[in-house]
N, CA, C and O of each residue as an XYZ file, in Angstrom:
756
protein
N      37.408    -12.370     -3.969
C      38.836    -12.275     -3.794
C      39.394    -11.143     -4.642
O      40.250    -10.389     -4.180
N      38.924    -11.014     -5.874
C      39.411     -9.950     -6.748
C      39.173     -8.577     -6.144
O      40.080     -7.746     -6.085
N      37.937     -8.345     -5.694
C      37.625     -7.033     -5.123
C      38.473     -6.773     -3.887
O      38.926     -5.651     -3.660
N      38.688     -7.826     -3.080
C      39.503     -7.660     -1.882
C      40.905     -7.212     -2.276
O      41.436     -6.266     -1.694
N      41.511     -7.878     -3.254
C      42.861     -7.530     -3.670
C      42.908     -6.151     -4.328
O      43.806     -5.356     -4.047
N      41.953     -5.872     -5.192
C      41.959     -4.616     -5.953
C      41.731     -3.407     -5.072
O      42.368     -2.374     -5.277
N      40.850     -3.503     -4.105
C      40.471     -2.326     -3.333
C      41.186     -2.224     -1.988
O      41.534     -1.123     -1.561
N      41.409     -3.344     -1.319
C      41.980     -3.290      0.017
C      43.465     -2.936     -0.041
O      43.972     -2.284      0.872
N      44.170     -3.350     -1.092
C      45.591     -3.040     -1.195
C      45.856     -1.675     -1.782
O      47.016     -1.280     -1.904
N      44.822     -0.938     -2.150
C      44.978      0.385     -2.752
C      44.840      1.433     -1.651
O      43.722      1.810     -1.300
N      45.970      1.916     -1.096
C      45.952      2.845      0.032
C      45.222      4.152     -0.289
O      44.435      4.607      0.542
N      45.442      4.785     -1.459
C      44.664      6.003     -1.734
C      43.160      5.728     -1.758
O      42.368      6.571     -1.335
N      42.765      4.555     -2.248
C      41.351      4.208     -2.258
C      40.824      4.093     -0.840
O      39.736      4.584     -0.542
N      41.596      3.438      0.054
C      41.151      3.289      1.437
C      40.998      4.639      2.120
O      40.020      4.867      2.831
N      41.954      5.532      1.909
C      41.853      6.872      2.496
C      40.647      7.613      1.943
O      39.911      8.257      2.692
N      40.441      7.524      0.624
C      39.290      8.177      0.018
C      37.998      7.596      0.586
O      37.067      8.336      0.903
N      37.943      6.268      0.714
C      36.747      5.608      1.227
C      36.466      6.025      2.663
O      35.313      6.272      3.015
N      37.504      6.108      3.503
C      37.319      6.529      4.895
C      36.795      7.967      4.957
O      35.867      8.261      5.711
N      37.393      8.860      4.161
C      36.952     10.251      4.166
C      35.536     10.381      3.625
O      34.744     11.169      4.140
N      35.213      9.610      2.586
C      33.865      9.638      2.020
C      32.853      9.116      3.025
O      31.761      9.671      3.147
N      33.200      8.054      3.748
C      32.292      7.506      4.757
C      32.038      8.523      5.862
O      30.905      8.656      6.325
N      33.070      9.241      6.290
C      32.902     10.270      7.322
C      31.979     11.378      6.822
O      31.080     11.817      7.539
N      32.210     11.829      5.577
C      31.389     12.897      5.004
C      29.939     12.446      4.866
O      29.026     13.190      5.224
N      29.713     11.230      4.349
C      28.342     10.728      4.180
C      27.656     10.562      5.530
O      26.464     10.846      5.648
N      28.386     10.107      6.556
C      27.810      9.992      7.896
C      27.376     11.347      8.417
O      26.284     11.480      8.970
N      28.223     12.358      8.245
C      27.880     13.710      8.672
C      26.649     14.225      7.934
O      25.763     14.820      8.548
N      26.584     14.002      6.621
C      25.437     14.448      5.830
C      24.165     13.756      6.311
O      23.133     14.408      6.473
N      24.227     12.442      6.543
C      23.052     11.690      6.995
C      22.573     12.214      8.347
O      21.371     12.402      8.540
N      23.491     12.454      9.285
C      23.107     12.959     10.609
C      22.441     14.325     10.496
O      21.409     14.569     11.121
N      23.029     15.213      9.703
C      22.449     16.553      9.523
C      21.071     16.461      8.881
O      20.142     17.146      9.309
N      20.928     15.618      7.856
C      19.645     15.512      7.166
C      18.565     14.905      8.060
O      17.411     15.331      8.014
N      18.930     13.918      8.870
C      17.945     13.333      9.792
C      17.525     14.373     10.822
O      16.336     14.501     11.115
N      18.471     15.112     11.374
C      18.163     16.158     12.347
C      17.253     17.204     11.722
O      16.279     17.638     12.338
N      17.581     17.616     10.472
C      16.775     18.613      9.769
C      15.362     18.095      9.524
O      14.391     18.833      9.691
N      15.245     16.813      9.122
C      13.912     16.282      8.809
C      13.046     16.174     10.065
O      11.832     16.361      9.984
N      13.635     15.879     11.215
C      12.868     15.804     12.457
C      12.334     17.167     12.873
O      11.235     17.262     13.421
N      13.096     18.214     12.620
C      12.674     19.565     12.974
C      11.580     20.067     12.037
O      10.636     20.726     12.472
N      11.713     19.748     10.729
C      10.810     20.348      9.739
C       9.469     19.636      9.589
O       8.617     20.121      8.846
N       9.245     18.510     10.259
C       7.985     17.794     10.108
C       6.978     18.253     11.161
O       6.841     17.644     12.222
N       6.282     19.335     10.841
C       5.314     19.906     11.777
C       3.949     19.240     11.639
O       3.241     19.074     12.632
N       3.572     18.857     10.418
C       2.257     18.276     10.168
C       2.401     16.976      9.401
O       3.254     16.864      8.520
N       1.580     16.000      9.726
C       1.599     14.739      8.992
C       0.854     14.918      7.671
O      -0.202     15.550      7.641
N       1.392     14.367      6.573
C       0.704     14.476      5.286
C      -0.555     13.610      5.270
O      -0.667     12.667      6.052
N      -1.502     13.925      4.383
C      -2.710     13.107      4.283
C      -2.354     11.701      3.794
O      -1.322     11.524      3.148
N      -3.187     10.698      4.089
C      -2.897      9.329      3.648
C      -2.842      9.239      2.124
O      -3.550      9.963      1.424
N      -1.994      8.345      1.621
C      -1.793      8.164      0.188
C      -2.392      6.824     -0.226
O      -2.257      5.828      0.486
N      -3.052      6.806     -1.376
C      -3.620      5.562     -1.915
C      -2.542      4.823     -2.713
O      -1.786      5.437     -3.465
N      -2.481      3.501     -2.542
C      -1.493      2.682     -3.247
C      -2.199      1.699     -4.148
O      -3.292      1.241     -3.816
N      -1.601      1.354     -5.296
C      -0.276      1.739     -5.753
C      -0.219      3.223     -6.145
O      -1.206      3.814     -6.583
N       0.969      3.795     -5.970
C       1.215      5.203     -6.270
C       2.309      5.274     -7.342
O       3.340      4.611     -7.229
N       2.079      6.075     -8.370
C       3.040      6.215     -9.462
C       3.650      7.617     -9.403
O       2.938      8.608     -9.243
N       4.967      7.684     -9.535
C       5.668      8.967     -9.540
C       6.774      8.914    -10.591
O       7.338      7.854    -10.860
N       7.072     10.055    -11.173
C       8.161     10.153    -12.133
C       9.254     11.042    -11.584
O       9.053     11.747    -10.595
N      10.402     11.011    -12.218
C      11.497     11.893    -11.796
C      12.471     12.136    -12.942
O      12.550     11.359    -13.894
N      13.202     13.228    -12.823
C      14.293     13.592    -13.734
C      15.453     14.081    -12.878
O      15.250     14.538    -11.754
N      16.640     13.987    -13.399
C      17.780     14.430    -12.613
C      19.042     14.563    -13.430
O      19.039     14.443    -14.655
N      20.114     14.813    -12.716
C      21.464     14.904    -13.266
C      22.348     14.034    -12.383
O      22.250     14.086    -11.157
N      23.210     13.235    -13.004
C      24.150     12.407    -12.244
C      25.573     12.690    -12.707
O      25.865     12.770    -13.900
N      26.440     12.836    -11.720
C      27.866     13.045    -11.973
C      28.640     11.868    -11.389
O      28.717     11.738    -10.167
N      29.219     11.002    -12.235
C      30.131     10.003    -11.692
C      31.383     10.749    -11.216
O      31.992     11.475    -12.002
N      31.776     10.589     -9.962
C      32.891     11.373     -9.425
C      34.236     10.670     -9.563
O      35.195     11.250    -10.074
N      34.305      9.429     -9.111
C      35.570      8.688     -9.160
C      35.260      7.215     -9.384
O      34.297      6.679     -8.835
N      36.099      6.562    -10.206
C      35.931      5.148    -10.519
C      37.198      4.403    -10.155
O      38.302      4.826    -10.498
N      37.032      3.282     -9.453
C      38.152      2.457     -9.026
C      38.070      1.106     -9.718
O      36.992      0.522     -9.821
N      39.209      0.607    -10.193
C      39.332     -0.761    -10.686
C      40.721     -1.245    -10.306
O      41.520     -0.484     -9.759
N      41.013     -2.511    -10.592
C      42.338     -3.022    -10.237
C      43.430     -2.367    -11.072
O      44.589     -2.343    -10.656
N      43.080     -1.831    -12.251
C      44.075     -1.230    -13.129
C      44.327      0.247    -12.872
O      45.448      0.730    -13.034
N      43.265      0.975    -12.466
C      43.437      2.420    -12.339
C      42.316      3.046    -11.520
O      41.281      2.433    -11.258
N      42.562      4.283    -11.129
C      41.553      5.123    -10.504
C      41.379      6.329    -11.422
O      42.346      7.030    -11.719
N      40.148      6.571    -11.871
C      39.899      7.714    -12.755
C      38.894      8.642    -12.099
O      38.001      8.206    -11.372
N      39.056      9.923    -12.368
C      38.133     10.908    -11.823
C      37.490     11.700    -12.951
O      38.126     12.027    -13.953
N      36.225     11.993    -12.762
C      35.513     12.853    -13.695
C      36.099     14.258    -13.540
O      36.685     14.557    -12.500
N      35.962     15.101    -14.515
C      36.455     16.472    -14.527
C      37.976     16.539    -14.709
O      38.534     17.635    -14.669
N      38.661     15.419    -14.905
C      40.107     15.418    -15.078
C      40.438     14.957    -16.496
O      40.705     13.777    -16.723
N      40.421     15.880    -17.439
C      40.678     15.554    -18.840
C      39.425     15.279    -19.648
O      39.451     15.344    -20.877
N      38.352     14.977    -18.984
C      37.063     14.763    -19.641
C      35.961     15.024    -18.623
O      36.213     15.149    -17.425
N      34.732     15.102    -19.131
C      33.572     15.316    -18.259
C      32.454     14.402    -18.723
O      32.099     14.397    -19.901
N      31.896     13.627    -17.797
C      30.762     12.744    -18.078
C      29.601     13.166    -17.199
O      29.765     13.387    -15.999
N      28.422     13.277    -17.804
C      27.207     13.601    -17.059
C      26.082     12.705    -17.577
O      25.976     12.451    -18.777
N      25.255     12.236    -16.665
C      24.092     11.446    -17.037
C      22.823     12.199    -16.714
O      22.794     13.033    -15.809
N      21.769     11.900    -17.463
C      20.478     12.550    -17.267
C      19.395     11.499    -17.043
O      18.671     11.135    -17.970
N      19.289     11.008    -15.791
C      18.321      9.947    -15.506
C      16.878     10.435    -15.558
O      16.548     11.523    -15.085
N      16.040      9.608    -16.139
C      14.597      9.809    -16.153
C      13.995      8.480    -15.723
O      14.407      7.423    -16.201
N      13.015      8.533    -14.817
C      12.485      7.267    -14.354
C      11.056      7.350    -13.882
O      10.460      8.421    -13.775
N      10.532      6.173    -13.605
C       9.187      6.055    -13.064
C       9.247      5.107    -11.863
O       9.849      4.035    -11.932
N       8.621      5.515    -10.777
C       8.547      4.705     -9.564
C       7.099      4.278     -9.353
O       6.183      5.095     -9.450
N       6.903      3.020     -9.070
C       5.571      2.491     -8.754
C       5.648      1.934     -7.337
O       6.236      0.878     -7.101
N       5.047      2.659     -6.404
C       5.067      2.257     -5.000
C       3.895      1.315     -4.726
O       2.740      1.706     -4.898
N       4.172      0.094     -4.306
C       3.135     -0.882     -3.936
C       2.534     -0.528     -2.584
O       1.344     -0.733     -2.346
N       3.379      0.009     -1.695
C       2.951      0.442     -0.368
C       3.866      1.594      0.047
O       4.706      2.041     -0.734
N       3.699      2.063      1.265
C       4.559      3.148      1.744
C       5.995      2.682      1.955
O       6.889      3.513      2.116
N       6.234      1.389      1.959
C       7.568      0.849      2.246
C       8.306      0.261      1.047
O       9.537      0.264      1.033
N       7.590     -0.243      0.037
C       8.249     -0.978     -1.049
C       7.702     -0.574     -2.400
O       6.512     -0.297     -2.547
N       8.590     -0.544     -3.396
C       8.157     -0.175     -4.734
C       9.116     -0.689     -5.795
O      10.130     -1.315     -5.488
N       8.775     -0.415     -7.048
C       9.582     -0.782     -8.213
C       9.940      0.492     -8.951
O       9.157      1.442     -8.982
N      11.116      0.512     -9.542
C      11.559      1.679    -10.303
C      12.188      1.229    -11.610
O      12.878      0.210    -11.656
N      11.952      1.982    -12.665
C      12.634      1.782    -13.947
C      13.256      3.116    -14.334
O      12.569      4.131    -14.452
N      14.561      3.093    -14.527
C      15.309      4.319    -14.825
C      16.040      4.154    -16.153
O      16.535      3.076    -16.481
N      16.094      5.243    -16.901
C      16.753      5.274    -18.212
C      17.721      6.451    -18.197
O      17.326      7.584    -17.923
N      19.011      6.174    -18.497
C      20.027      7.209    -18.322
C      20.932      7.303    -19.553
O      21.765      6.423    -19.771
N      20.778      8.361    -20.363
C      21.786      8.624    -21.393
C      22.966      9.364    -20.750
O      22.770     10.260    -19.929
N      24.175      8.985    -21.126
C      25.380      9.642    -20.621
C      26.056     10.408    -21.754
O      26.193      9.896    -22.865
N      26.473     11.628    -21.466
C      27.178     12.484    -22.406
C      28.618     12.614    -21.925
O      28.866     12.826    -20.738
N      29.559     12.485    -22.844
C      30.988     12.652    -22.515
C      31.541     13.802    -23.356
O      31.426     13.805    -24.582
N      32.143     14.774    -22.675
C      32.792     15.900    -23.337
C      34.296     15.774    -23.127
O      34.774     15.622    -22.002
N      35.036     15.840    -24.243
C      36.490     15.666    -24.175
C      37.122     16.277    -25.411
O      36.605     16.120    -26.518
N      38.225     16.966    -25.235
C      38.977     17.558    -26.344
C      38.112     18.432    -27.246
O      38.264     18.401    -28.467
N      37.216     19.203    -26.665
C      36.403     20.144    -27.427
C      35.216     19.539    -28.150
O      34.534     20.249    -28.889
N      34.940     18.248    -27.965
C      33.775     17.623    -28.593
C      32.961     16.904    -27.526
O      33.453     16.632    -26.431
N      31.723     16.602    -27.854
C      30.877     15.842    -26.948
C      30.072     14.829    -27.745
O      29.820     15.005    -28.937
N      29.676     13.762    -27.057
C      28.881     12.710    -27.698
C      28.146     11.919    -26.624
O      28.528     11.925    -25.454
N      27.082     11.239    -27.048
C      26.422     10.319    -26.132
C      27.302      9.078    -26.075
O      27.493      8.399    -27.083
N      27.836      8.785    -24.897
C      28.815      7.710    -24.779
C      28.231      6.391    -24.301
O      28.844      5.338    -24.478
N      27.041      6.442    -23.691
C      26.489      5.219    -23.109
C      25.009      5.443    -22.794
O      24.571      6.572    -22.576
N      24.256      4.353    -22.774
C      22.863      4.408    -22.346
C      22.653      3.276    -21.345
O      23.041      2.134    -21.594
N      22.037      3.604    -20.213
C      21.871      2.669    -19.109
C      20.395      2.388    -18.857
O      19.601      3.315    -18.698
N      20.030      1.109    -18.820
C      18.707      0.680    -18.357
C      18.921      0.180    -16.944
O      19.783     -0.664    -16.700
N      18.118      0.714    -15.988
C      18.417      0.599    -14.570
C      17.170      0.231    -13.755
O      16.696      1.066    -12.985
N      16.617     -0.986    -13.892
C      15.432     -1.355    -13.105
C      15.825     -1.744    -11.683
O      16.954     -2.166    -11.437
N      14.885     -1.600    -10.753
C      15.223     -2.001     -9.392
C      14.082     -1.905     -8.413
O      12.955     -1.552     -8.761
N      14.407     -2.230     -7.180
C      13.452     -2.212     -6.085
C      13.728     -0.982     -5.218
O      14.877     -0.573     -5.047
N      12.656     -0.399     -4.673
C      12.749      0.758     -3.787
C      12.313      0.335     -2.387
O      11.335     -0.395     -2.222
N      13.050      0.802     -1.387
C      12.701      0.529      0.008
C      12.747      1.848      0.760
O      13.804      2.469      0.868
N      11.599      2.278      1.281
C      11.544      3.508      2.071
C      12.174      3.238      3.428
O      11.792      2.294      4.121
N      13.145      4.071      3.808
C      13.853      3.887      5.073
C      13.351      4.827      6.161
O      13.753      4.706      7.318
N      12.477      5.758      5.803
C      11.968      6.728      6.768
C      12.795      7.992      6.801
O      13.931      8.016      6.326
N      12.226      9.038      7.362
C      12.887     10.345      7.497
C      13.340     10.911      6.151
O      14.320     11.655      6.098
N      12.640     10.568      5.057
C      12.976     11.094      3.735
C      13.997     10.272      2.970
O      14.320     10.613      1.832
N      14.522      9.190      3.563
C      15.531      8.353      2.911
C      14.884      7.177      2.198
O      13.916      6.592      2.684
N      15.439      6.838      1.027
C      15.009      5.672      0.257
C      16.245      4.941     -0.231
O      17.217      5.565     -0.658
N      16.205      3.610     -0.169
C      17.256      2.791     -0.757
C      16.723      2.230     -2.067
O      15.608      1.713     -2.122
N      17.531      2.336     -3.127
C      17.198      1.713     -4.407
C      18.279      0.679     -4.708
O      19.465      1.007     -4.738
N      17.875     -0.548     -4.925
C      18.789     -1.604     -5.361
C      18.494     -1.871     -6.824
O      17.437     -2.403     -7.162
N      19.423     -1.505     -7.691
C      19.160     -1.540     -9.131
C      20.073     -2.536     -9.861
O      21.246     -2.681     -9.519
N      19.524     -3.210    -10.855
C      20.319     -3.956    -11.828
C      20.758     -2.949    -12.885
O      20.113     -1.914    -13.056
N      21.836     -3.235    -13.590
C      22.365     -2.274    -14.558
C      22.740     -2.978    -15.860
O      23.444     -3.988    -15.861
N      22.251     -2.419    -16.970
C      22.544     -2.962    -18.294
C      22.905     -1.779    -19.201
O      22.070     -0.913    -19.459
N      24.149     -1.750    -19.680
C      24.640     -0.605    -20.445
C      24.890     -0.985    -21.900
O      25.259     -2.120    -22.201
N      24.685     -0.016    -22.804
C      24.976     -0.246    -24.214
C      26.472     -0.383    -24.463
O      26.875     -0.828    -25.538
N      27.303     -0.011    -23.496
C      28.753     -0.173    -23.626
C      29.161     -1.639    -23.488
O      30.324     -1.984    -23.700
N      28.198     -2.510    -23.128
C      28.490     -3.915    -22.931
C      28.748     -4.270    -21.476
O      28.971     -5.437    -21.154
N      28.721     -3.284    -20.602
C      28.938     -3.522    -19.179
C      27.591     -3.820    -18.509
O      26.540     -3.423    -19.012
N      27.633     -4.506    -17.398
C      26.436     -4.828    -16.628
C      26.840     -4.897    -15.163
O      28.027     -4.937    -14.838
N      25.845     -4.909    -14.280
C      26.169     -5.003    -12.866
C      25.004     -4.611    -11.998
O      23.853     -4.926    -12.297
N      25.313     -3.916    -10.910
C      24.278     -3.480     -9.981
C      24.685     -2.126     -9.403
O      25.854     -1.741     -9.432
N      23.681     -1.416     -8.875
C      23.918     -0.100     -8.298
C      23.079      0.073     -7.044
O      21.859      0.208     -7.134
N      23.711      0.071     -5.873
C      22.985      0.490     -4.674
C      22.950      2.021     -4.642
O      23.943      2.679     -4.952
N      21.797      2.578     -4.265
C      21.629      4.034     -4.245
C      20.963      4.436     -2.931
O      19.962      3.841     -2.530
N      21.519      5.442     -2.267
C      20.874      6.036     -1.100
C      20.345      7.396     -1.531
O      21.103      8.250     -1.991
N      19.044      7.590     -1.378
C      18.354      8.784     -1.860
C      17.752      9.526     -0.674
O      17.268      8.906      0.273
N      17.783     10.858     -0.729
C      17.173     11.661      0.331
C      16.324     12.770     -0.280
O      16.794     13.519     -1.135
N      15.077     12.871      0.160
C      14.181     13.949     -0.283
C      14.539     15.204      0.516
O      14.223     15.301      1.702
N      15.191     16.150     -0.129
C      15.683     17.364      0.531
C      14.539     18.309      0.865
O      14.478     18.863      1.963
N      13.632     18.489     -0.093
C      12.502     19.400      0.109
C      11.267     18.762     -0.483
O      11.239     18.404     -1.660
N      10.242     18.621      0.345
C       8.980     18.028     -0.102
C       7.958     19.138     -0.291
O       7.703     19.933      0.613
N       7.383     19.174     -1.477
C       6.296     20.101     -1.795
C       5.002     19.309     -1.945
O       5.006     18.084     -1.818
N       3.918     19.985     -2.209
C       2.637     19.303     -2.353
C       2.652     18.308     -3.512
O       2.161     17.189     -3.363
N       3.209     18.697     -4.669
C       3.179     17.842     -5.854
C       4.554     17.432     -6.366
O       4.650     16.825     -7.433
N       5.619     17.748     -5.637
C       6.956     17.388     -6.094
C       7.928     17.349     -4.914
O       7.648     17.863     -3.831
N       9.069     16.726     -5.163
C      10.147     16.649     -4.174
C      11.471     16.930     -4.869
O      11.679     16.508     -6.006
N      12.353     17.629     -4.200
C      13.730     17.753     -4.652
C      14.532     16.701     -3.894
O      14.340     16.514     -2.692
N      15.432     16.013     -4.600
C      16.174     14.948     -3.934
C      17.654     14.993     -4.299
O      18.045     15.560     -5.319
N      18.462     14.383     -3.441
C      19.870     14.110     -3.717
C      20.076     12.617     -3.499
O      19.355     11.985     -2.726
N      21.060     12.067     -4.185
C      21.307     10.631     -4.076
C      22.794     10.346     -4.246
O      23.525     11.095     -4.894
N      23.216      9.240     -3.643
C      24.590      8.757     -3.786
C      24.528      7.355     -4.385
O      24.312      6.381     -3.664
N      24.719      7.247     -5.716
C      24.776      5.927     -6.347
C      26.207      5.383     -6.292
O      27.174      6.142     -6.370
N      26.326      4.062     -6.157
C      27.631      3.406     -6.150
C      27.588      2.263     -7.167
O      27.418      1.104     -6.789
N      27.742      2.585     -8.462
C      27.692      1.555     -9.497
C      28.860      0.579     -9.419
O      30.013      0.985     -9.272
N      28.551     -0.713     -9.518
C      29.552     -1.773     -9.636
C      29.303     -2.426    -10.994
O      28.195     -2.876    -11.284
N      30.358     -2.472    -11.828
C      30.189     -2.970    -13.198
C      31.185     -4.075    -13.520
O      32.299     -4.124    -12.999
N      30.724     -4.969    -14.414
C      31.507     -6.103    -14.869
C      31.416     -6.159    -16.394
O      30.635     -5.430    -17.007
N      32.220     -7.027    -16.994
C      32.061     -7.388    -18.396
C      32.759     -6.515    -19.416
O      33.404     -5.519    -19.088
N      32.606     -6.928    -20.682
C      33.133     -6.261    -21.860
C      34.653     -6.177    -21.820
O      35.235     -5.177    -22.239
N      35.292     -7.223    -21.318
C      36.759     -7.322    -21.262
C      37.423     -6.190    -20.476
O      38.562     -5.816    -20.759
N      36.707     -5.649    -19.489
C      37.272     -4.645    -18.591
C      37.247     -5.205    -17.174
O      36.406     -6.047    -16.857
N      38.156     -4.748    -16.321
C      38.121     -5.230    -14.932
C      36.884     -4.707    -14.204
O      36.295     -3.699    -14.595
N      36.512     -5.399    -13.160
C      35.415     -4.952    -12.304
C      35.715     -3.545    -11.818
O      36.849     -3.234    -11.455
N      34.694     -2.695    -11.813
C      34.891     -1.320    -11.355
C      33.812     -0.936    -10.353
O      32.714     -1.492    -10.339
N      34.163      0.039     -9.512
C      33.252      0.609     -8.531
C      33.352      2.119     -8.677
O      34.447      2.680     -8.669
N      32.205      2.774     -8.811
C      32.175      4.226     -9.004
C      31.386      4.858     -7.875
O      30.409      4.286     -7.392
N      31.810      6.027     -7.460
C      31.051      6.829     -6.508
C      30.482      8.005     -7.292
O      31.221      8.708     -7.980
N      29.172      8.222     -7.191
C      28.527      9.297     -7.931
C      27.699     10.196     -7.041
O      27.476      9.905     -5.866
N      27.248     11.293     -7.621
C      26.352     12.232     -6.934
C      25.231     12.573     -7.901
O      25.484     12.920     -9.055
N      23.990     12.476     -7.431
C      22.827     12.738     -8.258
C      21.895     13.690     -7.533
O      21.763     13.634     -6.311
N      21.253     14.559     -8.288
C      20.197     15.398     -7.732
C      19.104     15.496     -8.772
O      19.337     15.285     -9.962
N      17.879     15.828     -8.299
C      16.790     15.888     -9.250
C      15.470     16.297     -8.640
O      15.393     16.752     -7.499
N      14.427     16.119     -9.443
C      13.069     16.505     -9.101
C      12.157     15.315     -9.331
O      12.112     14.765    -10.431
N      11.431     14.917     -8.300
C      10.428     13.852     -8.397
C       9.049     14.503     -8.371
O       8.824     15.470     -7.643
N       8.121     13.961     -9.179
C       6.786     14.548     -9.270
C       5.722     13.479     -9.436
O       4.536     13.798     -9.529
């Protein structure tokens, strides 16, 4: 009920959500079309379990709560640097553990503002897409979950470049429930 009241009655949020959904749909269609064209040869079979690591950069773009809507780059800048390990049990399912220090720059100074432990399950969706369903535990006292849609933009023999759209939902620490839209990119190896 809270989320319904907080988000559905917020007209700017609804407009932003509609525009974001249209943009994400367009990106997904283009990426699927691109992946179908670029797959000329099937890769050799992979032995499981398979272990892979990754590093990246995450930008929280906009955060919504019942009290306010805040945007990154407006008076301050927050960036996260996720590092993680993925253990694939099969070509379809795996486990991931991610560790993310966040840096906040504001008023001419910067500091590490938060550290996130982000374990979760990985589900390969095909055509280079992966869904990650993550639990979230932050040193700020917040906790929650983060659904993530990930796309391997360029696959090399020993590495992949990827982009991802995380949508963190957080609770606790005497703050209202919040939902954030983020953008992440990185290198998996």
